[in-house]
N, C-alpha and C positions, 0 to 999 in steps of 0.2 A: 758546884754548878755556876759559880760566879753570879753575874747579874741576870742571867737567863731565867726562864721559867722552868721550875722543876717539873718532871713528869708526874703522872698519876702514881700513887704509892706503889712501890715494888716494880716500877717500870712496866705496868700493865696497861691494857686498853679495855675500854668498856663499850658495849653496844646493847641495844634492845632488839630482841628477835621475836617476830611473830612467825611461828613455824608453818610452812606450807600445808595447806589442807587438800592438796591434789592427791588423789589415790594413785598408787602405782599398779603394776601388773599383778602384784600379790594382794591387791585390795586395801593395802595399808596406806594412809596418807602420811606425808612427811617430806623430809629433806633429802639432799644428795649425800650419799655415803662418801667419806673422805678421811684422810689422815693428815696430821701435821708432822713435818720432819724435824722441827727444832723447838716447838713451843707447846707447853701444856695449856689446857683450856679448862675453865670452870664455869658451872651453871648455877645461877640462883633462880629457881622457878618462881615466877610471880603470878601465874594464872593458868588455868586449864589443867589438862592432864595428858599423859602420854608415856613414852619410855625411850630409853637410849639403847639401841642394839649395838653391840661392840664385838670386835674381833681383836685379840691381843695375845700376849704370851700365856694368858689364862684360858685361851680358847674362845668360844662364843659365849656372849653374855647378854642379858636383857635386864635393864635397870629402870624401875618405875620412877616416873616424874610426876609430882603433884605440887601444888602451891606450897612453898616453904622448903622444898628439897634443895640441898646444896650438894653438888656432885662435881668432881673434877677428874681429869685423866691426863696421862703423860704422852709425849710425842710417840708416834707409831701406833697408837690405838685407832683402829678403823672404827668409825662411829657413824650411826645413822639415827636421826631423830624421827620418831613416829608420833604423830599428832592424833590423839584420841578425842580431841575437842578443845579448842581455844588455847592451845599451848603457847605460852609466852615466857620468855627467859631473858634475864639480864646475863649477858655473857662477859666473863672476865678472861682476857687473853694474856698469857705470858709474852714478854718480849714485844712490847708495843712497836708496831711498824713492820715486824717480820711477817705475820700472817697476811697483812695487806700487800706485802711484796712477793707473794707467791709461795709462802711456807706450806700451804695446803695443797694436797694432791688428790684428785678424784679417783675413785676406784673404777675407772673405765676398763673395759676388756683389755687383755694383755696386748693385743695387736695395736691398739691405740696408744697405750702406755709406752710401747717400744718405739713409737714414731713421734719425736718431739714436735714436728710441724703439725701432724695429725692431732696430737694431744692439745696443742695450743688452739687449733681451730675448733675442736670439740668443746673446750672449756670457755671460749669467748662468748660474750653476749653482744648483741647489736649496740652500737653507740651512736652518738650524734643525734640525728633527727628521727631515729627509729621510734615508732609509736609504742605505747605501753603493751598493747596486745602482742606485738612482735617480740618484745623483750620477754614477756611472760611465756610465750610459746617456746622461745629458745631456752629459757631457764628450765622449763619443764622437760624439754627434750634432753638437755644436759643431765638433769636429775635422773631421767629414765635410763640413759646410757650408763651412768654410775651405778644404778640399781642392778643392771644386768651383770656388771662386773662383780658387784657385791654378792649377788646370789651365787655366782660361780665360786667365789672365795668361801662362802659359808659351806657350800657342799664339800669343797676340798678340805676345809678345816675339820669338818665332821669325820672325814676319813683319815687324813694325814696328821691332824693336830696342828698346833701353831706353826710348824715348819712350812705349811702351805703358804704362809705369808711372805716367805723369803723372797720370792720373785717380785712381788709387789714392792717390797722395801728397796730392792736393787733398782727397779725402774724409777721409783720415787727419788732416790738419791741421785740418779743420773739426770733426771729432769730438773732438779734444783741446783745442781753443782755450780753452774755458771753464775747463779745469783748470790752465792754465799759471800763473796767479798763485799758486796753492798750491804748484806745483812750484818756483817761484822762491824761496819761503820755505824749502822743504826743501833745495834746492840750496845756499842761503846757509849753512844749518847744517851740511850734510853734506860739502860740497866747498869752497865759497868760504872759509869760516872756516879750514879746514885749510890751504888754499893761503896765506892771509894769515899764518897762524901760522908756516908754513915761511919765508915772506919775512922775518918779524921775527927768526926764529932765525938765518937766514943773515947778516942785518945785524949781529946781536949777535956771532956767531962771527967775522965779519970784523974786528970791533973788539976781539977777544980776550976776549969775554964769553961764558962757557959756563955761566952760572947756571941756564939752563933744565934742565940735566941733573940738578939737585938734586930736580926734581919728577917724575922718571921713575916710571912706573907700569905695571901689568899688568892686562889686562881680559879677561874671558871672556864670550862671547856666549851668550845663552840661546836654546834652541830655541823657535821660534814655534809649531810643531806637534809633537805627540807622534807620531801616525800620519802617514804621508806623505799629503799632500793631492793632489787632482787639479788639475794645472796645465795650461798650454797645451800643453806638449810631453810631459808624463809625470807620474808621481807624484814629488812633491818635498817637501823639508824645508828650511826656511830658518832662519837664526839672526838674532837681534836684535843687529846690530853698528853701528847708527847712532850718531852723536854725540849726547850728551845735554847740554843747556845747563847751565851752572853756576848 
């Protein structure tokens, strides 16, 4: 990585998430169901309790979350966080930069997923001078639309099994396809370069060369947001931990 700043270990990203406590139509409080098309996601629960509802190749699942729980899942896992009280999570995302660049797709109803312009409008939150109440209302409406699609998916999975997710996966792939060239550049910088550097380090160490240790360094990530912003699953704060080119 030359003279640049190395990324967070493993090319990951870190955020702190306070899960929404807004109840949905089913009476459960929590976040917006969605999936990631290219990145795995990990949770370290640091407070409160709840559960993660999932739809995947294993069918429907419900996974308890309490302080100390460590849980992770692969791309394509449809997931919904349910907040039973004070649920707070440190989120570790694979492929730092990809999730922020549109790797996540909401489980909106199929007619919305089939319309890229309609999807973009439904997924967007007010920007600029919008007051917090307006942003919160839009985030909640977006969450509720994703819940409607998620409820239909759950019903279909109960009848058809995991094959019921095929249409969602096709829609998600179509929605993100144009973004992939940019993701490849980000992945090269944040993940591939780090892997290649480790390969060179191991080769050198095997030959008895530990010269890379002379360039050891420490780095501190800066907060991207001062107040917690409205995310997919709750209010969150992220840190700038991506690799910087030399």
